[in-house]
C-alpha positions in Angstrom: 98.9 114.9 135.1 98.0 113.8 138.7 101.2 113.7 140.7 99.8 113.0 144.3 96.6 111.9 145.9 95.7 111.7 149.6 92.4 110.1 150.6 91.1 110.5 154.1 94.6 110.5 155.5 95.3 110.7 159.3 98.8 111.5 160.6 100.3 111.5 164.1 102.8 109.9 166.6 102.6 106.6 168.3 99.1 105.9 167.1 97.8 109.2 168.3 96.4 111.3 165.5 97.4 115.0 165.2 95.4 115.7 162.0 92.6 113.6 160.4 90.5 113.4 157.3 93.1 114.9 155.1 92.3 114.7 151.2 93.8 116.4 148.2 94.8 116.0 144.7 97.9 117.6 143.3 98.5 118.0 139.5 102.0 118.3 137.9 102.9 122.0 138.1 100.8 122.9 141.1 102.2 125.0 143.9 100.6 124.0 147.3 101.0 125.8 150.5 100.2 124.0 153.7 99.1 126.4 156.5 97.5 126.1 160.0 98.2 127.0 163.5 101.1 125.6 165.5 100.7 122.0 166.4 98.0 121.5 163.9 100.0 118.7 162.2 101.7 120.4 159.1 105.3 119.1 159.8 103.8 115.7 160.7 102.1 115.5 157.3 105.3 116.5 155.5 107.2 113.7 157.2 104.5 111.3 156.2 104.6 112.5 152.6 108.4 112.0 152.6 107.9 108.5 153.8 109.5 109.2 157.2 106.4 108.2 158.9 103.6 106.0 157.9 99.9 107.4 157.9 97.8 106.2 160.7 94.9 105.6 158.2 93.9 106.5 154.7 96.0 106.3 151.5 98.8 108.4 149.9 99.3 107.6 146.2 102.2 109.1 144.1 102.2 108.9 140.2 104.4 106.3 138.7 106.3 109.2 137.3 108.0 109.9 140.6 109.8 107.6 143.0 110.0 108.4 146.8 113.8 108.8 146.5 113.2 111.5 143.7 111.6 114.1 146.0 113.6 117.3 146.6 113.4 118.3 150.3 114.5 121.5 152.0 114.0 121.2 155.8 114.3 123.9 158.3 118.0 124.6 158.9 119.6 124.0 162.3 122.5 125.9 163.8 124.7 122.7 163.3 123.8 122.7 159.5 124.7 126.4 159.2 128.3 125.7 160.2 128.8 122.7 158.0 132.4 122.4 156.9 132.1 121.9 153.1 132.3 123.9 149.9 129.2 125.2 148.2 129.8 122.7 145.3 130.1 119.7 147.7 126.8 120.7 149.4 124.9 121.1 146.2 126.1 117.9 144.3 125.4 115.9 147.4 121.6 116.2 146.5 122.3 113.7 143.8 123.2 111.0 146.3 119.6 109.5 146.6 119.5 108.8 142.9 123.1 107.5 142.7 122.4 104.1 144.1 125.6 102.1 144.8 127.8 104.2 142.3 130.8 105.6 144.1 131.3 108.6 141.8 129.0 111.3 140.5 128.2 111.0 136.8 128.9 113.6 134.2 125.1 114.3 134.0 124.8 114.8 137.8 127.7 117.3 137.7 126.0 119.2 134.9 122.8 119.2 136.8 124.4 120.6 139.9 126.2 123.3 137.8 123.0 124.2 136.1 121.1 124.8 139.3 124.0 126.8 140.7 123.8 129.0 137.7 120.0 129.3 137.8 120.1 130.3 141.4 123.0 132.8 140.9 125.4 130.8 143.1 127.9 129.5 140.5 130.5 132.1 141.4 130.6 130.9 144.9 130.9 127.2 144.2 134.4 127.0 145.7 133.5 129.1 148.8 133.0 127.4 152.1 129.3 126.9 152.9 129.6 128.1 156.6 131.1 131.4 155.4 127.9 132.4 153.5 125.1 134.6 154.5 121.8 133.0 155.7 120.1 133.9 152.4 123.0 132.5 150.4 123.0 129.3 152.4 119.3 128.8 151.7 119.9 129.2 147.9 122.7 126.5 148.3 120.3 124.2 150.1 117.6 124.8 147.5 120.0 123.9 144.7 120.9 120.8 146.6 117.2 119.8 146.9 116.5 120.5 143.2 119.5 118.1 142.3 117.4 115.3 143.9 114.3 115.8 141.8 112.8 116.6 138.4 109.2 116.7 139.6 108.6 117.5 143.2 110.1 119.9 145.6 109.0 119.9 149.3 109.9 122.9 151.6 109.6 123.3 155.3 109.5 127.0 156.2 112.3 127.9 153.8 112.4 131.7 154.8 112.6 131.2 158.5 115.0 133.6 160.0 115.7 135.5 156.8 115.2 139.4 156.5 112.3 140.7 154.4 114.4 141.5 151.3 116.0 138.1 151.1 112.6 136.4 152.0 111.0 138.2 149.0 113.8 137.1 146.7 113.6 133.5 147.7 109.9 133.4 147.2 110.3 134.9 143.8 112.9 132.4 143.1 110.7 129.3 144.1 107.9 130.7 142.0 110.1 131.0 139.0 111.2 127.4 139.5 107.6 126.4 139.6 106.6 128.3 136.6 109.6 128.0 134.4 110.9 124.5 135.2 107.5 122.9 135.9 108.4 121.6 139.3 105.6 121.0 141.6 105.9 122.7 145.0 104.8 121.8 148.4 105.6 124.3 151.1 104.8 124.4 154.8 104.4 128.1 155.6 103.3 130.4 158.4 103.3 133.3 156.1 99.7 133.4 154.8 100.3 136.5 152.8 102.9 134.8 150.7 100.8 131.7 150.4 98.0 133.7 148.9 100.4 135.5 146.6 102.4 132.6 145.2 100.5 129.4 145.7 97.9 127.9 143.3 96.4 125.8 146.1 96.0 125.9 149.9 95.8 122.9 152.4 94.8 124.2 155.8 95.4 121.6 158.4 93.0 122.1 161.3 92.4 119.0 163.4 89.5 117.2 161.6 88.2 120.4 160.0 90.5 120.9 157.0 90.4 122.7 153.7 91.9 122.0 150.3 91.2 124.0 147.2 92.5 126.9 145.0 93.7 130.2 146.6 90.4 131.9 145.4 88.2 129.1 147.0 90.2 129.4 150.2 89.5 133.2 150.3 85.8 132.6 150.0 85.6 129.7 152.5 84.5 130.1 156.0 87.6 128.4 157.4 89.8 130.5 155.3 88.1 133.8 156.3 88.4 132.7 160.0 92.1 131.9 159.7 92.9 135.0 157.7 91.2 137.1 160.4 93.4 135.5 163.1 96.5 136.1 161.0 95.5 139.7 160.6 95.1 140.0 164.3 98.4 138.5 164.8 100.1 141.2 162.7 98.0 144.1 164.1 
């Protein structure tokens, strides 16, 4: 089932476009990685998808099966957020707030959802711990569980492994892939890690001014734009 369609979308700030001509179709269960050089407009596009900004032109159409307040979002974490004074349980269940409406208390179903995600992400034993006492990798799992409490369909992640060591990074990537495959949750991830994008994603969107690419991972490998970007990424790691 089609979940999201972008048609000739331009995004930017104060009427000035950063990226133009963005078009894609996302099916339920897809795993899309958004790649591109710094300043290409990846984060601006993400904010537009989250309805934090309006597109400058073009159309963004979500399926009727998903509301804008039912998108799970894991942003890049700030230093202030890492020191947030709350328990793991309080952080995770707060992900249900967008769907709570005016209800002052969490429902039994919401509490069960939060507990299920804590268990699936191997964090249930730490639910009473202070969030700020956790390691960076543990904090990201908690924030991932929180984002998952907000959605049943679509999870949006902005550089979720930034600042993590290689072992924790690999574990988090594997966990996100499992959520995509086993729970059927569609993934949209902004990433600078082109190797991980090619390994885990089903589709790639490269944002590159007005010369963009959208397609499967294999189509991206064979494209001229993909070959050029992969070559530059390889030079950066040389």
